[in-house]
Structures are given as structure tokens and as C-alpha cells.
C-alpha positions in Angstrom: 0.0 0.0 0.0 1.4 3.4 -0.9 2.2 5.6 2.1 0.3 8.8 2.6 1.8 11.9 1.1 2.2 13.6 4.4 4.6 11.1 5.7 8.3 11.8 4.8 10.2 8.6 4.2 14.0 8.9 3.3 15.0 7.6 0.0 18.7 6.6 0.2 19.1 6.1 -3.5 18.2 9.7 -4.5 18.8 11.2 -1.0 15.3 12.7 -1.2 12.3 12.1 1.0 9.2 10.6 -0.6 7.5 14.0 -0.6 10.5 15.6 -2.3 10.5 12.9 -5.0 6.8 13.4 -5.6 7.3 17.1 -5.8 10.1 16.7 -8.4 8.0 14.3 -10.5 5.1 16.8 -10.4 7.2 19.6 -11.7 8.7 17.3 -14.4 5.3 17.1 -16.0 5.1 20.9 -16.3 8.4 22.1 -17.9 7.1 25.6 -18.2 6.8 25.8 -14.4 4.1 25.6 -11.7 2.5 28.2 -9.6 2.1 28.1 -5.8 -1.6 27.6 -6.1 -1.0 24.5 -8.3 1.4 23.2 -5.6 -1.1 23.8 -2.8 -3.8 21.9 -4.8 -1.5 19.0 -5.6 -0.1 18.7 -2.1 -3.2 19.5 -0.2 -2.4 16.8 2.4 0.5 19.0 3.5 0.1 22.1 5.6 1.3 25.4 4.2 4.3 25.4 6.5 5.3 21.9 5.4 5.0 22.9 1.7 7.2 25.9 2.4 9.9 23.8 4.1 9.8 21.3 1.2 10.2 24.1 -1.4 13.0 25.8 0.5 15.0 22.6 0.9 14.7 21.7 -2.8 15.7 25.3 -3.7 18.7 25.3 -1.3 20.0 22.1 -3.0 19.6 23.7 -6.5 17.0 21.2 -7.6 14.4 23.9 -8.3 14.5 27.6 -9.1 12.0 30.5 -9.3 11.0 32.7 -12.3 8.6 35.6 -12.5 6.3 35.6 -15.5 3.9 38.5 -15.5 2.2 38.5 -12.1 2.9 34.9 -11.4 6.0 33.4 -9.7 6.7 30.0 -11.2 8.8 27.2 -9.9 11.0 25.4 -12.5 13.0 22.2 -12.3 16.8 22.3 -12.6 18.4 19.2 -14.1 21.3 17.4 -12.3 24.0 19.2 -14.2 22.5 22.6 -13.6 22.1 21.8 -9.9 25.8 20.9 -9.5 27.0 23.8 -11.7 25.0 26.4 -9.7 26.2 25.3 -6.3 27.5 28.3 -4.5 25.5 30.7 -6.7 23.0 33.1 -5.2 19.2 33.0 -5.9 19.5 35.9 -8.5 22.0 33.9 -10.6 19.7 30.8 -10.4 16.7 32.8 -11.5 18.6 34.4 -14.5 20.0 31.0 -15.4 16.6 29.5 -15.5 15.2 32.2 -17.8 18.1 31.8 -20.2 17.7 28.0 -20.1 14.1 28.4 -21.3 15.3 30.2 -24.4 17.0 27.1 -25.7 19.3 27.5 -28.7 17.6 30.6 -30.0 18.7 32.5 -26.9 17.0 35.2 -24.8 17.2 38.9 -25.5 18.8 40.8 -22.5 15.7 43.0 -22.4 13.4 40.0 -21.9 15.7 38.7 -19.2 15.5 42.0 -17.4 11.7 42.1 -17.7 11.3 38.6 -16.2 13.9 38.7 -13.4 13.0 42.3 -12.5 16.6 43.2 -11.6 18.2 46.6 -12.0 20.5 47.0 -15.0 23.7 47.2 -12.9 22.7 44.1 -10.9 21.7 42.1 -14.0 25.0 43.0 -15.7 26.8 41.7 -12.7 24.8 38.4 -12.6 25.3 37.8 -16.4 29.1 38.5 -16.1 29.3 36.0 -13.2 27.4 33.3 -15.1 29.6 33.9 -18.1 32.8 33.7 -16.2 31.7 30.3 -14.8 31.0 29.2 -18.4 27.4 28.5 -17.7 26.1 31.0 -20.3 27.4 32.8 -23.3 26.6 36.0 -25.2 25.9 35.9 -28.9 24.8 38.5 -31.5 21.8 37.9 -33.7 22.4 38.2 -37.4 18.6 38.6 -38.0 18.9 41.8 -36.1 21.9 43.1 -38.0 24.3 41.8 -35.3 23.1 44.5 -32.9 20.7 42.4 -30.7 22.5 40.8 -27.7 21.2 37.4 -26.8 22.2 34.9 -24.1 22.0 31.1 -24.1 23.5 28.2 -22.2 27.2 27.8 -22.7 27.0 24.2 -24.2 24.4 24.9 -26.8 25.0 25.5 -30.5 23.1 28.6 -31.7 20.2 28.1 -34.0 20.8 29.0 -37.7 18.2 31.7 -37.5 20.5 33.4 -35.0 23.9 32.9 -36.7 22.7 33.2 -40.3 23.8 29.6 -41.0 26.5 28.4 -43.3 26.5 31.5 -45.4 27.8 33.7 -42.7 31.2 34.1 -41.0 30.6 36.1 -37.9 28.5 39.0 -39.1 29.8 38.9 -42.7 27.9 37.3 -45.6 30.4 35.1 -47.5 29.6 36.1 -51.1 32.4 34.2 -52.8 31.5 31.0 -50.9 27.8 31.3 -51.8 28.8 32.0 -55.5 30.8 28.7 -55.6 27.9 26.7 -54.1 25.5 28.3 -56.6 27.8 27.6 -59.6 28.2 23.9 -58.5 24.4 23.5 -58.1 23.8 24.9 -61.6 26.6 22.7 -63.0 25.0 19.6 -61.6 21.6 20.5 -63.1 23.2 21.3 -66.4 25.0 17.9 -66.5 21.8 16.1 -65.7 20.1 17.9 -68.7 23.0 17.2 -71.0 23.0 13.5 -70.1 19.2 13.3 -70.8 19.5 15.1 -74.1 22.1 12.5 -75.3 19.5 9.8 -75.1 17.3 11.4 -77.8 14.1 10.9 -75.9 10.8 12.8 -75.9 10.3 16.1 -74.0 8.3 14.5 -71.1 10.9 11.8 -70.5 13.7 14.4 -70.8 12.1 16.5 -68.2 11.7 13.5 -65.9 15.3 12.5 -66.2 16.9 16.0 -65.9 14.8 17.4 -63.0 16.0 16.6 -59.4 15.0 17.4 -55.9 16.9 19.7 -53.5 18.1 16.6 -51.6 20.0 15.3 -54.7 21.6 18.7 -55.1 22.6 18.6 -51.4 24.2 15.2 -51.8 26.1 16.3 -54.9 27.5 19.4 -53.0 28.4 17.2 -50.0 30.2 14.7 -52.1 32.3 17.5 -53.7 33.6 18.6 -50.3 33.5 22.3 -51.3 31.3 23.2 -48.4 32.9 23.7 -45.0 29.8 22.6 -43.2 26.8 20.5 -44.0 24.1 22.6 -45.6 20.6 22.6 -44.3 17.6 21.9 -46.6 16.6 25.6 -46.3 20.1 26.7 -47.4 20.2 24.4 -50.5 16.7 25.5 -51.5 17.8 29.1 -51.2 20.7 28.4 -53.6 18.3 26.8 -56.1 15.8 29.6 -55.7 18.5 32.1 -56.5 19.2 30.3 -59.8 15.5 30.2 -60.5 15.1 34.0 -60.1 18.2 34.5 -62.2 16.4 32.6 -65.0 18.9 29.7 -65.0 16.7 27.0 -63.5 13.1 26.0 -63.8 10.9 24.7 -61.0 8.2 22.1 -61.2 6.3 19.6 -59.0 6.6 15.8 -59.3 3.9 13.2 -58.7 4.6 13.2 -54.9 4.0 16.9 -54.7 7.7 17.7 -54.1 9.4 20.7 -55.9 12.0 19.6 -58.4 14.5 21.7 -60.3 16.0 21.5 -63.8 18.5 23.6 -65.8 17.2 25.8 -68.5 19.2 25.3 -71.8 21.3 28.2 -72.9 19.9 30.2 -75.9 23.5 31.0 -77.0 26.5 28.6 -77.0 28.3 28.3 -73.7 31.6 30.3 -73.8 34.7 28.0 -74.2 36.1 29.0 -70.8 33.0 27.8 -69.0 33.4 24.4 -70.6 36.9 24.0 -69.0 37.3 23.1 -65.3 38.7 26.6 -64.8 35.3 28.1 -65.5 33.7 26.5 -62.4 36.7 25.6 -60.3 35.9 26.3 -56.6 39.6 27.2 -55.8 40.5 29.1 -59.1 41.4 32.2 -57.2 44.2 30.3 -55.4 45.6 28.8 -58.6 49.1 29.8 -59.5 52.3 28.5 -61.1 53.7 27.5 -57.7 52.1 26.0 -54.6 49.6 23.2 -54.0 47.0 24.6 -56.4 48.5 24.6 -59.9 47.3 23.5 -63.4 50.0 20.7 -63.3 48.5 19.2 -60.2 44.9 19.9 -61.0 42.7 16.7 -60.8 39.8 18.5 -62.4 42.0 19.5 -65.4 43.5 16.0 -65.8 40.0 14.4 -65.7 38.7 16.9 -68.3 41.7 16.1 -70.6 41.1 12.4 -70.2 37.5 12.8 -71.3 38.6 14.4 -74.5 41.1 11.8 -75.4 
């Protein structure tokens, strides 16, 4: 038979009493936090004084923390790592940490932190610097806000692409040359698919079916080339293809599954000779020279092209 909730029974495994364990389990079900009224209702078998003692003990051991949302004060659960990391921190640091934790990998704007924790600017700055020095949080700048919006997130999190700008940004700078190379390679892949289909001397519908591909096939091609420093997301690959579409170099259609597919538009005029050579689309052509690692003599693209013509 399960003991009554009012009786505290030590649990040697977790070093928590039965009431404390039930309290933790209750908060786990509500990741956005619980109010004091919800706690009073859930633990109605305990007197108000016993509830207060229970909450104070869990707070002092860094298992829970407090956050103010509007007019409500909420109690949130700290995980085991947070609990051990925040030992020795005061309540203000725990509150600010909990607010930042809720922001996940998109971060929390410093103005929103100030609004929720209700600390003065100088005090909040001191708390943020303290948490930063302990490597519990980190400051980042949002590309979406022109690099001017200061956000905070937990130290061990990787910022969301919407914050950093993704693979196309280095810090706050848009990498134009890098994006140009990726766009050229995407167009080259689609052009090759069309050329291969045209060699088969098939009808227009069959040609279209063979030469049009999904963004996933383009992403795999770029990945296999190893020209991208990081793995591109689906959104980034689609943005490259959309850029080609708006430039009039690529056509878009929808296949039988309802997916968008892309195909190269044939040139109305003959392709310049330079573009037919590897030099016309080489991703490292700017580094090519008579000496060094990147030279025509050592170029694998060039040798492969010459072999095709022999």
C-alpha cells in the first residue's frame, strides 16, 4: 500500500524524501513551471508550513528555481548538471540562469531577461558576467537583427541557424564568394543532368523527368564535392536553387509526390569556351598559380577533363 503523502520517508538512492521525490515528479510534468496555487492543490495533504519547508529545501539544493512571469511566480526544475554547476550561486543567478535555459538554442534577449527577473541594469549585468565567467552561459549577436541584438544562451548549446545566419555567414559577414561557388556547382550539376538526358534522344516529357531533381539530390552532390565547410541545411540548399530560379537559369516544377523539383534551362546562346573547361567553375580558381599546391599541373579537375577528350 502506498504511504500517505504527508509522511516523509527517506530515499537513500536519491537522497530525497518521498514528498520531495513526488514534488520533483510533479514539476517534471510541467516544464514551463508551476504556480504556488497548483502546488497547494496537488499537495493539499501537507500544511502550508510543510509545503514551504519542502520548497525551501529543494531550492537550497539547486533542484528547483524561481522565475517571475507577468504577475505569477513559477517554480522550475533544474536538471542534475545545472544543480551541481550552480552550487554556490545566489538566488539571483539561479533565476537568471533558469530564464536563459528556457530560451534554448535561440537565446533570450537581454531586455526580456531584465523584464522577467526584475533586476536593475547594474545588478543584472553583474549576474550575467558572473554566469559567463563560470562558463554557464554565453553572449551571442543575432544576425537577424543586424548583429546588434544581444542574446544569451546556455554555454554548451549550438546557436540556431536563424540566429547565426547559418553556413552562409562568417561572424556578421555574408560570404559572397563561398555562396557563389555553391550556386555555380548547383547549376553545373543540373546542367550535366540535362546534357545526359539530351544525349538519349528521348521525348520532352521523358527528358524532363530524367533531368529534374529534388533539392536533396543537389545537397548530396555538393556534400560529395567537399566544397562546403559545413553540412548545408535543406533551407540553405533551397535558397541556392531559388537564387538560380530567379536568375532565369533554373526551372521549377512539381513531381507526382507533390515535391518541388529543379532543372537547368538550356542556354539560348552557345556556352563560352572558358566555362566548358574546369577553370570556369573551379571552386579554388582564385588560389591557382604557377607555384604551390593549387596549380594546373597538379589539378585533378583538369586532368580528368583532358582524359574525357582523349
